[in-house]
Biopython code that builds the backbone (N, CA, C, O; Angstrom):
import numpy as np
from Bio.PDB.StructureBuilder import StructureBuilder

atoms = [
    (1, "MET", "N", (308.591, 109.048, 68.220)),
    (1, "MET", "CA", (308.054, 109.315, 66.901)),
    (1, "MET", "C", (307.536, 108.015, 66.306)),
    (1, "MET", "O", (308.191, 106.977, 66.389)),
    (2, "ALA", "N", (306.379, 108.081, 65.717)),
    (2, "ALA", "CA", (305.832, 106.946, 64.992)),
    (2, "ALA", "C", (305.734, 107.319, 63.528)),
    (2, "ALA", "O", (305.229, 108.390, 63.192)),
    (3, "VAL", "N", (306.211, 106.448, 62.652)),
    (3, "VAL", "CA", (306.068, 106.665, 61.224)),
    (3, "VAL", "C", (304.954, 105.757, 60.746)),
    (3, "VAL", "O", (305.046, 104.533, 60.837)),
    (4, "LEU", "N", (303.913, 106.366, 60.240)),
    (4, "LEU", "CA", (302.757, 105.625, 59.774)),
    (4, "LEU", "C", (302.768, 105.601, 58.261)),
    (4, "LEU", "O", (302.830, 106.653, 57.626)),
    (5, "THR", "N", (302.709, 104.425, 57.677)),
    (5, "THR", "CA", (302.603, 104.313, 56.234)),
    (5, "THR", "C", (301.346, 103.527, 55.906)),
    (5, "THR", "O", (301.051, 102.512, 56.537)),
    (6, "PHE", "N", (300.621, 103.998, 54.929)),
    (6, "PHE", "CA", (299.398, 103.339, 54.511)),
    (6, "PHE", "C", (299.683, 102.478, 53.287)),
    (6, "PHE", "O", (300.250, 102.971, 52.312)),
    (7, "PRO", "N", (299.306, 101.208, 53.316)),
    (7, "PRO", "CA", (299.476, 100.395, 52.112)),
    (7, "PRO", "C", (298.587, 100.947, 51.006)),
    (7, "PRO", "O", (297.480, 101.419, 51.268)),
    (8, "ASN", "N", (299.067, 100.886, 49.787)),
    (8, "ASN", "CA", (298.305, 101.426, 48.672)),
    (8, "ASN", "C", (297.633, 100.275, 47.940)),
    (8, "ASN", "O", (298.269, 99.568, 47.159)),
    (9, "ASP", "N", (296.352, 100.093, 48.196)),
    (9, "ASP", "CA", (295.565, 99.074, 47.510)),
    (9, "ASP", "C", (295.214, 99.591, 46.130)),
    (9, "ASP", "O", (294.418, 100.522, 46.009)),
    (10, "GLN", "N", (295.782, 99.017, 45.097)),
    (10, "GLN", "CA", (295.568, 99.550, 43.751)),
    (10, "GLN", "C", (294.105, 99.543, 43.345)),
    (10, "GLN", "O", (293.687, 100.395, 42.562)),
    (11, "GLY", "N", (293.325, 98.617, 43.847)),
    (11, "GLY", "CA", (291.919, 98.566, 43.464)),
    (11, "GLY", "C", (291.016, 99.384, 44.360)),
    (11, "GLY", "O", (289.823, 99.511, 44.083)),
    (12, "SER", "N", (291.565, 99.950, 45.440)),
    (12, "SER", "CA", (290.739, 100.640, 46.425)),
    (12, "SER", "C", (290.961, 102.146, 46.372)),
    (12, "SER", "O", (292.094, 102.620, 46.464)),
    (13, "LEU", "N", (289.887, 102.881, 46.225)),
    (13, "LEU", "CA", (289.960, 104.338, 46.177)),
    (13, "LEU", "C", (289.500, 104.969, 47.479)),
    (13, "LEU", "O", (289.538, 106.190, 47.626)),
    (14, "ASP", "N", (289.066, 104.145, 48.425)),
    (14, "ASP", "CA", (288.495, 104.639, 49.679)),
    (14, "ASP", "C", (288.834, 103.633, 50.778)),
    (14, "ASP", "O", (288.270, 102.540, 50.814)),
    (15, "VAL", "N", (289.760, 104.002, 51.681)),
    (15, "VAL", "CA", (290.180, 103.082, 52.733)),
    (15, "VAL", "C", (290.127, 103.766, 54.095)),
    (15, "VAL", "O", (290.289, 104.982, 54.202)),
    (16, "LYS", "N", (289.899, 102.963, 55.132)),
    (16, "LYS", "CA", (289.871, 103.462, 56.504)),
    (16, "LYS", "C", (290.901, 102.701, 57.329)),
    (16, "LYS", "O", (291.112, 101.502, 57.144)),
    (17, "TYR", "N", (291.541, 103.434, 58.251)),
    (17, "TYR", "CA", (292.530, 102.854, 59.146)),
    (17, "TYR", "C", (292.206, 103.279, 60.568)),
    (17, "TYR", "O", (291.867, 104.436, 60.814)),
    (18, "ARG", "N", (292.310, 102.354, 61.493)),
    (18, "ARG", "CA", (292.163, 102.680, 62.916)),
    (18, "ARG", "C", (293.552, 102.924, 63.481)),
    (18, "ARG", "O", (294.485, 102.168, 63.214)),
    (19, "ILE", "N", (293.679, 103.994, 64.270)),
    (19, "ILE", "CA", (294.984, 104.361, 64.803)),
    (19, "ILE", "C", (294.814, 105.027, 66.160)),
    (19, "ILE", "O", (293.832, 105.729, 66.401)),
    (20, "ALA", "N", (295.784, 104.798, 67.047)),
    (20, "ALA", "CA", (295.809, 105.474, 68.348)),
    (20, "ALA", "C", (296.838, 106.594, 68.279)),
    (20, "ALA", "O", (298.009, 106.353, 67.985)),
    (21, "LEU", "N", (296.398, 107.821, 68.551)),
    (21, "LEU", "CA", (297.279, 108.992, 68.590)),
    (21, "LEU", "C", (297.162, 109.618, 69.963)),
    (21, "LEU", "O", (296.056, 109.908, 70.418)),
    (22, "ASN", "N", (298.274, 109.829, 70.625)),
    (22, "ASN", "CA", (298.280, 110.352, 71.989)),
    (22, "ASN", "C", (297.325, 109.569, 72.879)),
    (22, "ASN", "O", (296.606, 110.140, 73.700)),
    (23, "LEU", "N", (297.331, 108.248, 72.699)),
    (23, "LEU", "CA", (296.552, 107.307, 73.508)),
    (23, "LEU", "C", (295.043, 107.423, 73.305)),
    (23, "LEU", "O", (294.274, 106.942, 74.137)),
    (24, "VAL", "N", (294.610, 108.048, 72.224)),
    (24, "VAL", "CA", (293.191, 108.152, 71.873)),
    (24, "VAL", "C", (293.000, 107.484, 70.514)),
    (24, "VAL", "O", (293.804, 107.676, 69.601)),
    (25, "ASN", "N", (291.929, 106.700, 70.385)),
    (25, "ASN", "CA", (291.667, 105.993, 69.136)),
    (25, "ASN", "C", (290.932, 106.885, 68.136)),
    (25, "ASN", "O", (290.010, 107.619, 68.493)),
    (26, "TYR", "N", (291.359, 106.804, 66.886)),
    (26, "TYR", "CA", (290.745, 107.550, 65.794)),
    (26, "TYR", "C", (290.605, 106.631, 64.590)),
    (26, "TYR", "O", (291.199, 105.555, 64.532)),
    (27, "ILE", "N", (289.808, 107.081, 63.636)),
    (27, "ILE", "CA", (289.709, 106.431, 62.334)),
    (27, "ILE", "C", (290.159, 107.459, 61.300)),
    (27, "ILE", "O", (289.638, 108.573, 61.253)),
    (28, "ILE", "N", (291.123, 107.079, 60.482)),
    (28, "ILE", "CA", (291.596, 107.927, 59.393)),
    (28, "ILE", "C", (291.062, 107.326, 58.097)),
    (28, "ILE", "O", (291.223, 106.133, 57.839)),
    (29, "ARG", "N", (290.436, 108.152, 57.302)),
    (29, "ARG", "CA", (289.909, 107.702, 56.014)),
    (29, "ARG", "C", (290.646, 108.443, 54.907)),
    (29, "ARG", "O", (290.742, 109.670, 54.930)),
    (30, "LEU", "N", (291.164, 107.698, 53.942)),
    (30, "LEU", "CA", (291.811, 108.280, 52.776)),
    (30, "LEU", "C", (290.973, 107.957, 51.549)),
    (30, "LEU", "O", (290.684, 106.795, 51.263)),
    (31, "ARG", "N", (290.590, 109.000, 50.835)),
    (31, "ARG", "CA", (289.793, 108.831, 49.617)),
    (31, "ARG", "C", (290.570, 109.427, 48.443)),
    (31, "ARG", "O", (291.141, 110.513, 48.542)),
    (32, "TYR", "N", (290.578, 108.709, 47.355)),
    (32, "TYR", "CA", (291.220, 109.214, 46.151)),
    (32, "TYR", "C", (290.153, 109.818, 45.248)),
    (32, "TYR", "O", (289.144, 109.178, 44.952)),
    (33, "ASN", "N", (290.380, 111.052, 44.812)),
    (33, "ASN", "CA", (289.465, 111.730, 43.906)),
    (33, "ASN", "C", (290.059, 111.630, 42.504)),
    (33, "ASN", "O", (291.085, 112.244, 42.209)),
    (34, "GLN", "N", (289.408, 110.854, 41.649)),
    (34, "GLN", "CA", (289.944, 110.615, 40.305)),
    (34, "GLN", "C", (289.966, 111.893, 39.468)),
    (34, "GLN", "O", (290.904, 112.120, 38.704)),
    (35, "ARG", "N", (288.954, 112.712, 39.610)),
    (35, "ARG", "CA", (288.890, 113.939, 38.807)),
    (35, "ARG", "C", (290.035, 114.891, 39.149)),
    (35, "ARG", "O", (290.654, 115.473, 38.258)),
    (36, "ALA", "N", (290.307, 115.044, 40.428)),
    (36, "ALA", "CA", (291.383, 115.939, 40.875)),
    (36, "ALA", "C", (292.752, 115.257, 40.867)),
    (36, "ALA", "O", (293.780, 115.927, 40.959)),
    (37, "ASP", "N", (292.766, 113.928, 40.758)),
    (37, "ASP", "CA", (293.990, 113.132, 40.852)),
    (37, "ASP", "C", (294.727, 113.424, 42.157)),
    (37, "ASP", "O", (295.943, 113.614, 42.170)),
    (38, "ARG", "N", (293.969, 113.457, 43.251)),
    (38, "ARG", "CA", (294.526, 113.752, 44.566)),
    (38, "ARG", "C", (293.802, 112.932, 45.635)),
    (38, "ARG", "O", (292.678, 112.465, 45.450)),
    (39, "TYR", "N", (294.503, 112.782, 46.763)),
    (39, "TYR", "CA", (293.920, 112.130, 47.928)),
    (39, "TYR", "C", (293.350, 113.184, 48.875)),
    (39, "TYR", "O", (293.860, 114.301, 48.972)),
    (40, "TYR", "N", (292.287, 112.801, 49.565)),
    (40, "TYR", "CA", (291.685, 113.628, 50.604)),
    (40, "TYR", "C", (291.564, 112.773, 51.854)),
    (40, "TYR", "O", (291.318, 111.569, 51.778)),
    (41, "ALA", "N", (291.741, 113.411, 53.007)),
    (41, "ALA", "CA", (291.710, 112.684, 54.275)),
    (41, "ALA", "C", (290.570, 113.174, 55.145)),
    (41, "ALA", "O", (290.162, 114.333, 55.075)),
    (42, "GLU", "N", (290.073, 112.282, 55.952)),
    (42, "GLU", "CA", (289.065, 112.593, 56.965)),
    (42, "GLU", "C", (289.505, 111.932, 58.253)),
    (42, "GLU", "O", (290.181, 110.903, 58.238)),
    (43, "ILE", "N", (289.117, 112.528, 59.367)),
    (43, "ILE", "CA", (289.410, 111.918, 60.660)),
    (43, "ILE", "C", (288.119, 111.830, 61.453)),
    (43, "ILE", "O", (287.331, 112.774, 61.514)),
    (44, "TYR", "N", (287.927, 110.670, 62.056)),
    (44, "TYR", "CA", (286.722, 110.371, 62.831)),
    (44, "TYR", "C", (287.126, 109.971, 64.247)),
    (44, "TYR", "O", (288.240, 109.502, 64.485)),
    (45, "SER", "N", (286.209, 110.163, 65.166)),
    (45, "SER", "CA", (286.408, 109.622, 66.516)),
    (45, "SER", "C", (286.294, 108.103, 66.430)),
    (45, "SER", "O", (285.868, 107.571, 65.405)),
    (46, "ALA", "N", (286.667, 107.411, 67.489)),
    (46, "ALA", "CA", (286.562, 105.948, 67.520)),
    (46, "ALA", "C", (285.116, 105.496, 67.357)),
    (46, "ALA", "O", (284.851, 104.382, 66.906)),
    (47, "GLU", "N", (284.179, 106.375, 67.732)),
    (47, "GLU", "CA", (282.755, 106.055, 67.618)),
    (47, "GLU", "C", (282.207, 106.327, 66.224)),
    (47, "GLU", "O", (281.050, 106.014, 65.943)),
    (48, "GLY", "N", (283.025, 106.908, 65.348)),
    (48, "GLY", "CA", (282.585, 107.159, 63.983)),
    (48, "GLY", "C", (282.066, 108.564, 63.725)),
    (48, "GLY", "O", (281.513, 108.827, 62.657)),
    (49, "ASP", "N", (282.232, 109.475, 64.683)),
    (49, "ASP", "CA", (281.802, 110.863, 64.483)),
    (49, "ASP", "C", (282.849, 111.600, 63.662)),
    (49, "ASP", "O", (284.031, 111.583, 64.004)),
    (50, "LEU", "N", (282.424, 112.246, 62.580)),
    (50, "LEU", "CA", (283.344, 113.002, 61.742)),
    (50, "LEU", "C", (283.876, 114.203, 62.507)),
    (50, "LEU", "O", (283.103, 115.024, 63.000)),
    (51, "LEU", "N", (285.210, 114.304, 62.605)),
    (51, "LEU", "CA", (285.840, 115.433, 63.291)),
    (51, "LEU", "C", (286.326, 116.474, 62.284)),
    (51, "LEU", "O", (286.224, 117.675, 62.535)),
    (52, "ARG", "N", (286.848, 116.024, 61.164)),
    (52, "ARG", "CA", (287.306, 116.932, 60.108)),
    (52, "ARG", "C", (287.287, 116.162, 58.800)),
    (52, "ARG", "O", (287.770, 115.031, 58.738)),
    (53, "GLY", "N", (286.739, 116.757, 57.767)),
    (53, "GLY", "CA", (286.610, 116.061, 56.495)),
    (53, "GLY", "C", (287.188, 116.829, 55.328)),
    (53, "GLY", "O", (287.414, 118.036, 55.404)),
    (54, "SER", "N", (287.422, 116.113, 54.255)),
    (54, "SER", "CA", (287.878, 116.665, 52.977)),
    (54, "SER", "C", (289.130, 117.520, 53.092)),
    (54, "SER", "O", (289.187, 118.619, 52.542)),
    (55, "VAL", "N", (290.126, 117.025, 53.800)),
    (55, "VAL", "CA", (291.417, 117.708, 53.916)),
    (55, "VAL", "C", (292.323, 117.160, 52.812)),
    (55, "VAL", "O", (292.646, 115.972, 52.795)),
    (56, "LYS", "N", (292.725, 118.032, 51.900)),
    (56, "LYS", "CA", (293.584, 117.608, 50.792)),
    (56, "LYS", "C", (294.941, 117.182, 51.338)),
    (56, "LYS", "O", (295.540, 117.891, 52.147)),
    (57, "VAL", "N", (295.421, 116.034, 50.901)),
    (57, "VAL", "CA", (296.729, 115.537, 51.311)),
    (57, "VAL", "C", (297.780, 116.277, 50.479)),
    (57, "VAL", "O", (297.913, 116.045, 49.277)),
    (58, "VAL", "N", (298.522, 117.167, 51.137)),
    (58, "VAL", "CA", (299.522, 118.008, 50.471)),
    (58, "VAL", "C", (300.888, 117.696, 51.075)),
    (58, "VAL", "O", (301.057, 117.730, 52.294)),
    (59, "THR", "N", (301.846, 117.397, 50.228)),
    (59, "THR", "CA", (303.188, 117.044, 50.679)),
    (59, "THR", "C", (303.784, 118.164, 51.528)),
    (59, "THR", "O", (303.856, 119.312, 51.089)),
    (60, "GLY", "N", (304.215, 117.823, 52.753)),
    (60, "GLY", "CA", (304.859, 118.777, 53.652)),
    (60, "GLY", "C", (303.912, 119.652, 54.446)),
    (60, "GLY", "O", (304.367, 120.439, 55.277)),
    (61, "ALA", "N", (302.616, 119.546, 54.223)),
    (61, "ALA", "CA", (301.644, 120.381, 54.941)),
    (61, "ALA", "C", (300.976, 119.572, 56.050)),
    (61, "ALA", "O", (300.407, 118.516, 55.773)),
    (62, "PRO", "N", (301.030, 120.037, 57.297)),
    (62, "PRO", "CA", (300.400, 119.311, 58.400)),
    (62, "PRO", "C", (298.902, 119.120, 58.176)),
    (62, "PRO", "O", (298.234, 119.969, 57.586)),
    (63, "MET", "N", (298.397, 118.006, 58.652)),
    (63, "MET", "CA", (296.972, 117.686, 58.518)),
    (63, "MET", "C", (296.288, 117.818, 59.877)),
    (63, "MET", "O", (296.894, 117.534, 60.910)),
    (64, "PHE", "N", (295.033, 118.245, 59.876)),
    (64, "PHE", "CA", (294.194, 118.289, 61.085)),
    (64, "PHE", "C", (294.851, 119.128, 62.187)),
    (64, "PHE", "O", (294.983, 118.662, 63.318)),
    (65, "THR", "N", (295.257, 120.341, 61.871)),
    (65, "THR", "CA", (296.038, 121.153, 62.806)),
    (65, "THR", "C", (295.219, 122.129, 63.637)),
    (65, "THR", "O", (295.784, 122.791, 64.507)),
    (66, "ASP", "N", (293.939, 122.247, 63.413)),
    (66, "ASP", "CA", (293.155, 123.256, 64.129)),
    (66, "ASP", "C", (292.667, 122.760, 65.489)),
    (66, "ASP", "O", (291.482, 122.850, 65.810)),
    (67, "THR", "N", (293.610, 122.235, 66.282)),
    (67, "THR", "CA", (293.275, 121.683, 67.596)),
    (67, "THR", "C", (292.886, 122.760, 68.603)),
    (67, "THR", "O", (292.225, 122.451, 69.594)),
    (68, "GLU", "N", (293.276, 124.010, 68.380)),
    (68, "GLU", "CA", (292.891, 125.070, 69.317)),
    (68, "GLU", "C", (291.400, 125.374, 69.228)),
    (68, "GLU", "O", (290.817, 125.927, 70.161)),
    (69, "TYR", "N", (290.780, 125.009, 68.094)),
    (69, "TYR", "CA", (289.347, 125.240, 67.903)),
    (69, "TYR", "C", (288.510, 124.007, 68.177)),
    (69, "TYR", "O", (287.327, 124.115, 68.502)),
    (70, "ASP", "N", (289.113, 122.838, 68.049)),
    (70, "ASP", "CA", (288.391, 121.589, 68.259)),
    (70, "ASP", "C", (289.283, 120.645, 69.066)),
    (70, "ASP", "O", (290.194, 120.025, 68.518)),
    (71, "THR", "N", (289.023, 120.540, 70.335)),
    (71, "THR", "CA", (289.867, 119.738, 71.225)),
    (71, "THR", "C", (289.702, 118.234, 71.001)),
    (71, "THR", "O", (290.440, 117.439, 71.583)),
    (72, "ARG", "N", (288.741, 117.837, 70.164)),
    (72, "ARG", "CA", (288.580, 116.408, 69.859)),
    (72, "ARG", "C", (289.636, 115.911, 68.878)),
    (72, "ARG", "O", (289.867, 114.706, 68.776)),
    (73, "LEU", "N", (290.281, 116.828, 68.154)),
    (73, "LEU", "CA", (291.309, 116.448, 67.189)),
    (73, "LEU", "C", (292.595, 116.049, 67.910)),
    (73, "LEU", "O", (292.874, 116.548, 69.000)),
    (74, "PRO", "N", (293.371, 115.163, 67.315)),
    (74, "PRO", "CA", (294.630, 114.758, 67.959)),
    (74, "PRO", "C", (295.638, 115.898, 67.948)),
    (74, "PRO", "O", (295.675, 116.699, 67.013)),
    (75, "THR", "N", (296.452, 115.964, 68.991)),
    (75, "THR", "CA", (297.520, 116.961, 69.036)),
    (75, "THR", "C", (298.778, 116.458, 68.335)),
    (75, "THR", "O", (299.753, 117.197, 68.195)),
    (76, "ALA", "N", (298.755, 115.225, 67.903)),
    (76, "ALA", "CA", (299.891, 114.664, 67.162)),
    (76, "ALA", "C", (300.085, 115.424, 65.861)),
    (76, "ALA", "O", (299.118, 115.810, 65.205)),
    (77, "LEU", "N", (301.344, 115.635, 65.492)),
    (77, "LEU", "CA", (301.644, 116.255, 64.206)),
    (77, "LEU", "C", (301.634, 115.167, 63.140)),
    (77, "LEU", "O", (302.363, 114.180, 63.239)),
    (78, "MET", "N", (300.805, 115.356, 62.124)),
    (78, "MET", "CA", (300.653, 114.375, 61.064)),
    (78, "MET", "C", (300.814, 115.088, 59.725)),
    (78, "MET", "O", (300.069, 116.018, 59.414)),
    (79, "PHE", "N", (301.796, 114.644, 58.934)),
    (79, "PHE", "CA", (301.959, 115.298, 57.638)),
    (79, "PHE", "C", (302.550, 114.345, 56.608)),
    (79, "PHE", "O", (303.332, 113.456, 56.947)),
    (80, "PRO", "N", (302.169, 114.539, 55.344)),
    (80, "PRO", "CA", (302.739, 113.757, 54.254)),
    (80, "PRO", "C", (304.135, 114.273, 53.930)),
    (80, "PRO", "O", (304.348, 115.483, 53.847)),
    (81, "GLN", "N", (305.076, 113.370, 53.748)),
    (81, "GLN", "CA", (306.430, 113.791, 53.416)),
    (81, "GLN", "C", (306.992, 112.932, 52.293)),
    (81, "GLN", "O", (306.544, 111.813, 52.042)),
    (82, "THR", "N", (307.995, 113.502, 51.625)),
    (82, "THR", "CA", (308.662, 112.804, 50.539)),
    (82, "THR", "C", (310.161, 113.040, 50.639)),
    (82, "THR", "O", (310.605, 114.066, 51.155)),
    (83, "LEU", "N", (310.918, 112.106, 50.152)),
    (83, "LEU", "CA", (312.362, 112.273, 50.066)),
    (83, "LEU", "C", (312.789, 112.620, 48.643)),
    (83, "LEU", "O", (313.978, 112.792, 48.372)),
    (84, "SER", "N", (311.826, 112.721, 47.744)),
    (84, "SER", "CA", (312.142, 113.051, 46.355)),
    (84, "SER", "C", (312.100, 114.567, 46.165)),
    (84, "SER", "O", (311.680, 115.298, 47.061)),
    (85, "ALA", "N", (312.526, 115.021, 45.026)),
    (85, "ALA", "CA", (312.494, 116.448, 44.702)),
    (85, "ALA", "C", (311.087, 116.900, 44.314)),
    (85, "ALA", "O", (310.815, 118.100, 44.272)),
    (86, "ASP", "N", (310.198, 115.960, 44.032)),
    (86, "ASP", "CA", (308.824, 116.273, 43.628)),
    (86, "ASP", "C", (307.979, 116.543, 44.873)),
    (86, "ASP", "O", (307.656, 115.619, 45.620)),
    (87, "LEU", "N", (307.626, 117.795, 45.092)),
    (87, "LEU", "CA", (306.849, 118.182, 46.274)),
    (87, "LEU", "C", (305.363, 118.317, 45.984)),
    (87, "LEU", "O", (304.616, 118.809, 46.830)),
    (88, "SER", "N", (304.921, 117.895, 44.816)),
    (88, "SER", "CA", (303.501, 117.995, 44.479)),
    (88, "SER", "C", (302.689, 117.023, 45.341)),
    (88, "SER", "O", (303.223, 116.035, 45.844)),
    (89, "PRO", "N", (301.383, 117.315, 45.507)),
    (89, "PRO", "CA", (300.539, 116.374, 46.261)),
    (89, "PRO", "C", (300.545, 115.003, 45.588)),
    (89, "PRO", "O", (300.674, 114.911, 44.367)),
    (90, "PRO", "N", (300.406, 113.946, 46.375)),
    (90, "PRO", "CA", (300.452, 112.604, 45.787)),
    (90, "PRO", "C", (299.228, 112.313, 44.925)),
    (90, "PRO", "O", (298.095, 112.606, 45.304)),
    (91, "GLY", "N", (299.483, 111.732, 43.762)),
    (91, "GLY", "CA", (298.414, 111.236, 42.908)),
    (91, "GLY", "C", (298.201, 109.754, 43.178)),
    (91, "GLY", "O", (298.777, 109.195, 44.111)),
    (92, "PHE", "N", (297.373, 109.127, 42.359)),
    (92, "PHE", "CA", (297.088, 107.711, 42.549)),
    (92, "PHE", "C", (298.379, 106.910, 42.475)),
    (92, "PHE", "O", (299.225, 107.160, 41.616)),
    (93, "ASP", "N", (298.525, 105.964, 43.364)),
    (93, "ASP", "CA", (299.679, 105.071, 43.413)),
    (93, "ASP", "C", (300.951, 105.785, 43.871)),
    (93, "ASP", "O", (302.052, 105.281, 43.647)),
    (94, "GLU", "N", (300.816, 106.963, 44.515)),
    (94, "GLU", "CA", (301.993, 107.687, 45.006)),
    (94, "GLU", "C", (301.952, 107.912, 46.518)),
    (94, "GLU", "O", (302.804, 108.619, 47.057)),
    (95, "LEU", "N", (300.983, 107.325, 47.204)),
    (95, "LEU", "CA", (300.846, 107.505, 48.642)),
    (95, "LEU", "C", (300.839, 106.147, 49.311)),
    (95, "LEU", "O", (300.012, 105.293, 48.992)),
    (96, "GLY", "N", (301.770, 105.946, 50.246)),
    (96, "GLY", "CA", (301.799, 104.692, 50.980)),
    (96, "GLY", "C", (303.204, 104.165, 51.138)),
    (96, "GLY", "O", (304.183, 104.816, 50.774)),
    (97, "GLU", "N", (303.276, 102.987, 51.682)),
    (97, "GLU", "CA", (304.555, 102.333, 51.932)),
    (97, "GLU", "C", (305.321, 102.147, 50.627)),
    (97, "GLU", "O", (304.773, 101.660, 49.638)),
    (98, "ASP", "N", (306.589, 102.540, 50.634)),
    (98, "ASP", "CA", (307.465, 102.428, 49.466)),
    (98, "ASP", "C", (306.973, 103.234, 48.268)),
    (98, "ASP", "O", (307.323, 102.931, 47.128)),
    (99, "GLU", "N", (306.169, 104.253, 48.522)),
    (99, "GLU", "CA", (305.710, 105.135, 47.451)),
    (99, "GLU", "C", (306.396, 106.493, 47.597)),
    (99, "GLU", "O", (307.169, 106.693, 48.534)),
    (100, "ARG", "N", (306.127, 107.415, 46.696)),
    (100, "ARG", "CA", (306.787, 108.721, 46.709)),
    (100, "ARG", "C", (306.463, 109.515, 47.975)),
    (100, "ARG", "O", (307.320, 110.235, 48.487)),
    (101, "VAL", "N", (305.237, 109.389, 48.482)),
    (101, "VAL", "CA", (304.817, 110.144, 49.658)),
    (101, "VAL", "C", (304.339, 109.184, 50.747)),
    (101, "VAL", "O", (303.578, 108.254, 50.483)),
    (102, "GLN", "N", (304.799, 109.426, 51.974)),
    (102, "GLN", "CA", (304.347, 108.659, 53.137)),
    (102, "GLN", "C", (303.842, 109.638, 54.182)),
    (102, "GLN", "O", (304.332, 110.764, 54.272)),
    (103, "ILE", "N", (302.874, 109.218, 54.963)),
    (103, "ILE", "CA", (302.369, 110.054, 56.039)),
    (103, "ILE", "C", (303.154, 109.749, 57.300)),
    (103, "ILE", "O", (303.221, 108.602, 57.742)),
    (104, "THR", "N", (303.751, 110.793, 57.877)),
    (104, "THR", "CA", (304.554, 110.673, 59.094)),
    (104, "THR", "C", (303.790, 111.280, 60.249)),
    (104, "THR", "O", (303.152, 112.323, 60.106)),
    (105, "ILE", "N", (303.858, 110.621, 61.396)),
    (105, "ILE", "CA", (303.165, 111.114, 62.580)),
    (105, "ILE", "C", (304.153, 111.233, 63.735)),
    (105, "ILE", "O", (304.890, 110.296, 64.042)),
    (106, "PHE", "N", (304.153, 112.399, 64.365)),
    (106, "PHE", "CA", (304.882, 112.628, 65.611)),
    (106, "PHE", "C", (303.815, 112.701, 66.686)),
    (106, "PHE", "O", (303.127, 113.715, 66.811)),
    (107, "ASP", "N", (303.668, 111.633, 67.465)),
    (107, "ASP", "CA", (302.545, 111.599, 68.399)),
    (107, "ASP", "C", (302.928, 111.944, 69.833)),
    (107, "ASP", "O", (302.042, 112.091, 70.675)),
    (108, "GLY", "N", (304.193, 112.076, 70.135)),
    (108, "GLY", "CA", (304.606, 112.510, 71.466)),
    (108, "GLY", "C", (304.356, 111.503, 72.576)),
    (108, "GLY", "O", (304.597, 111.804, 73.745)),
    (109, "SER", "N", (303.877, 110.309, 72.232)),
    (109, "SER", "CA", (303.626, 109.330, 73.293)),
    (109, "SER", "C", (304.715, 108.284, 73.353)),
    (109, "SER", "O", (304.661, 107.383, 74.191)),
]
sb = StructureBuilder()
sb.init_structure("model")
sb.init_model(0)
sb.init_chain("A")
sb.init_seg("    ")
for serial, (resi, resn, name, xyz) in enumerate(atoms, 1):
    if name == "N":
        sb.init_residue(resn, " ", resi, " ")
    sb.init_atom(name, np.array(xyz, "f"), 0.0, 1.0, " ", f" {name:<3s}", serial, name[0])
structure = sb.get_structure()
């Protein structure tokens, strides 16, 4: 199991991270939507091809799970989790290392 935590750059509303899942490289993009007060995620191939976009980051809900329809997506289980009683989706400054919600990945490798 790999636990992935994203640092929360207070001045940055749009960040990209390179990550290897099941030995395949991907780019994960997290964008904060100020109007909705929520984060949205996108996943790209290592070459920059969009595989899935505008996935709302919801606490406890797996992300990018439609691998039976798109074999380019990682088979790793990736979901935001919290240890607090607040199960609402993370707002600004609530997603990342030492924040209310962290993204956990079970990559099986």
